[in-house]
N, C-alpha and C positions, 0 to 999 in steps of 0.2 A: 723191668718196669721203668717207666719214665721217671726222671729225677723229680724231686719235690718242687712245687711251684716257687718256693722261696729261693731256690738255687738259680733262678733264671732271670734275675734282675738285669744282668749284662745283656741278655737277649732282648729284653724290653727296651733298654736304653739304645741298643743298636738299631732296633726298628724305629724308634722315635727319631733318631738322627737321620735315618734313611728317608723318613717321611718329610722332615724339614728340608733335607737336601733335595729330595725329589720335587717338592713344591717350588723351591727356588729355581731349580733347573728348568722346570716346565714354564715358569713365568719368563725366565730368560730366553727360552727357546721360542716362545710365542712372540716375544719382542724381536728376537733375531730373525725369525722367518717372516713376521708380519702377519697380523690377524687378517687384514684385508686381502692379502694374497692367498692365504689359506682358505678363506671363505670363498674367494673367486673360483679356485680349483674345485672345491667341494660342490659348489652350486653348478659348476660346469658339467659334472657327471650326474647331477640330480639324485634321484632315489637309489641309483646304483651304489652310491657310497654307503647308504644304510645297509644294503644287501651285503656288501663287502665287509662292513664292520660286524654284522651279525655272523658271517662266516668266520671272521677272525676270532670272535668270542667263542664260537663253537669249537674252533681249533684249540683254544685254551682249555675248554672242558675235556677234550680228547687227550691233551697233554697231561692234564691232571689225572685222568684215568690211567694213563701209562705210569706216571709217578706213583700213584697209589698202589698199582699192581706190583711195581718193583719193590715196594716196602713189605711185601709178604715175607714171613707169616705175621709180622707185627702190624700189618695194615689194619687189622681188626681194632687196634688201639686208637686209630685216627679215622675220623669220618671222611668220606669223599669230599664233602663241601669244605672241610678244613684244608684239605689238599688243594682244592680249587682256589681258595683264598690265598694260600701260599704261592701257588703257581702264577696267578695273575699279578700278585704283588711283586714277585721276583722279576717277572717280565717287565713291569713298569720301571723298576730300578735299572734293569738292563738297558732300557731304551735311552736313559739319560746319563749313563756312565760309559766310559770308553772300555772296549774289549768285553763288555757284558759280563763282568766278573762279580760285582757286588750283588747282583740279583740272586746268584746261587747261594751266597751267604745269607741273604734275606729269607729265602725258602727254608734254609736250615734253622735259623733262629725262630721262625714261625712254627716249625713242626717239632722242634726238639723238646718243647714243653709237653708234647703229647706222646712221644715214642722214644725208644732208646737212641742215643746219639749215633751209635755205630750204624744202626739200620737206616736212620734218616740220611746220614752222610753217604752210605753206599748206594742208596736208592737214587739220590741226586746225581752221583757220579755215573751210575748205570744209565740214567736218563740222558745225561749230556753226551756220554760216549756213544750210545745208540744213535742219538741225533746226528753226531758228527759222522759216524759210519754211513748212515743213510744219505747224508748230503754228499759225502765223498764218492759213494757209489754212483749217484746221479751225475756228479761232475766227471768221473772217469769215463762214463758211458757217453755223456752228452757233449763234453768239450771237444773230443776228437771228431765227432760228427759235425759239430759247428765249424771246426777248422776245415773240414772237407767240403761243406756246403757253402761256406761264405769265404770270399776272398778278403781275408783280414790283412791289414798292413803288417809288414814284417815285425815292426816293433811290438804291436799288440799280440801277434802270434807268439813272440818270444816271452812276453809278459804272462800270457795264459799258460804257456808250457812251464815256465819257471814256477808260477804260482801253484799249478796243479802238482808239480813235482814236490814242492815244499809241503803241500797239504798231505800228499800220500806218505811222505817220510814222517811227518808229524803223527799221522794215524798209526803207522807201524811202531813208532816210538811209544805212543800211548799204550798200545797193546802189549808191548814188551815190558814196560814198566809195571802195568797191572799184573801181568803174569808173574813177574819177579817179586812183586810186593811194593805197592806205590809208596806207602809211608816209610817202609824200610829203605827203599832207594833214596827217598828225599832226605831222611835223617842221616843216612850214610854220606850223602853228598854234602850236607851241612857240616858234618864232622870233618870231612876231608878238606874243606876250605876253611876249617878252624873257626866256624861260627858257634858251634856247640861242642861241649866236652864229650869224652867217651861215656862218662856216667849219664849225662843227659841223653845222649843218643840211645843208650841201652834202655833207659827208663821210658823214653818215648816209644821205642819199638815194642817194648813189652805191653804198653798201654794200647797200642794201635794194632796189635797182632790180629785181633778179631776183624778189624776193618779191612786189613789186607786179605784175610781169608774170604770175606764176603765179596770184596771186589773181584777177586780171582775167579769166583764162581760164574761170573758173567761169560768168561771164555772157556772154562774147564768143565763146568757142570751146570749148564743152563736148565732151570726148572721149567715146568709148564707155565708157571706164572710169569717167568721172564719172557718167554715167547709171546704170551698174551700182551705183555707190556710193549713189546716191539710192534705188535700188530696195531695196538692203540696209537702208537707213535706214527706208524705208516699212514693210518687213517687221518691223523691230524695233518700230516704233510700234504696229503691229497686234497684236503679241504683248503689248506692255505694256498696251494698251487692253483686250485680252481678259482679262488677269490682273486688271485693276482691276474689270471687270464680274463676274468670278468671285468676287472678294472681296466686292463689294457684295451679290451674291446670297447669299453665305454668312452675312451678318449678318441675313438675313431680309427684305431689300428686294426688291420686285418690279422687275426690270430691264425697264422700259418704254422705247419709243423716245424719249419725252420726257426720261426720266432720262439715257439714254445721250448724247443730244445736249447736254443741259445740263452733265453732268459733263465731257465732252470739250471743251467750249468755255468756258463760264463757269467751270467747275471748274478748268480749266488756267490761266485768267486769275488766279483766286484763288491758285493755287500759285505763279505767277510773282511776284505781289505779296508773297506770304509768304516767298519765297526771300531777302528782305532780312535775315531772321534765320534761324539754324540751325534746321532742322526746322519752320520756320514757326510757332514757338511763339506762341500767342495769336491770330495773324492767321488761320492755316488753321482753327483751331478754330471761331472765330466765323463765318468765311465759309462753311465746309461745313455748320455747324449751320443757318444761314439758308437755304442753297441746297437742302439736302435737305428742309427743311420746306416749301419752295415747290414742289419737284418731286414732291410726293405721298407722300414718306416721312415721316420725323420728324426733328427736330433732333437727338434722341438717336442716331439711326442715323448722321447726319452726323458727330457727335463720335466715334462708335465707329469709323467708317471712317477718320477722321483719325488716330486712335491706331494702327489697323492699318497704315496707310500709313507711319507713323513706324517701326513695328516692322519692316516689310519693308525700309525704307531702312536701318535700323540693321543688319539681318542682312546685307544686301549690302555695307554699309560694313565690317563685321567681316571678311567674306571678302576684300574689297578690300585692307584694311590687312594681312591675313595674307599675301596674294599679294605685296604691295609689300615686306614685310619679307623674304620668301624671295628675291625677285628681287634686292633690294638686296644681300643677303648673298652670293648666288651671283656677282653682278657684282664685288663686292669680292674674293672668293676668286679669280675668274678674273684680275682685274687684278694681284693679288699674285703669282699664278703667272707671269704675263707678265713682271713685274718681276724675279722670281727667275731666269727663263730668260735675261733680258737681262744680269743680273749675272754669271751663270755664263758666258755667252758672252764678256763683256768680260774676265772672269778668265782664260779660256782663251787669248784673244788676247794678254793681257798676259803670260801664261806662255810663249807661243811667242816 
């Protein structure tokens, strides 16, 4: 069963901090990017931006379906719409934080009041690992094709090759760690570098043994539910890729097979590198400028698409933080009512 509501004060505090941080980050980002410039690029593509935003939100719904499916059999303890709220809130936090790390913690804190911690944590890890695998597969197939079709500068070819090699090695390392036991490996490493004691290592490993077992099932014993989750995730990516191509077409770029392959492989690699800073400021601009120039469009088109991608991310983040604020408020109201009923019940008992 899920832990008692009283035990989740830390989760509520974390979510409140993320809300405050996210609001401040969005305000700073709007100031940094310039509202007038954002409005200009959005008006430039007209109603197409609304279509793209609708598709992005549809992708969030599909992502939530995947995450909800990965939570089986405990998924029955959490409604789909609660998972949707956690998913879009986590995505909003990821948009404004480097390396998209705090968003996953946000999902956890929003779902842990509804289902067991171990199942929530393993479902989030399954979702992230499956998403990484899918992206890497596309990169492994698409990047070599791009290198064959496009005469890239030697320096860029080397960057793509090195980046792809690093991504593949990281993917293999993730798979090996999960098979071996993610928490056992991490706690063992912390002990070897003398951050924690033997007793603390053994205590943590005993507490997290169920998490390691559930994580390992993704590679060793995939259930029908896990495969359905992967299919939901693939559907989400197809919708996201479609919205990206619609956006590129809207700026006047001819969507050729070469451009599609290049954007979905080398372009995604650029986005991953750019995720080290919020909105990929500076990194994404230069990378997309060069990529579009080489794929038969122009560097100006690449810069325009980069700005539109930021605008769509910003729009989804605004929706995500609004949802997060509403859910957090409703949770606090529900918790206050529970406490009030408990106080009334105790008062009646004391009166008797």
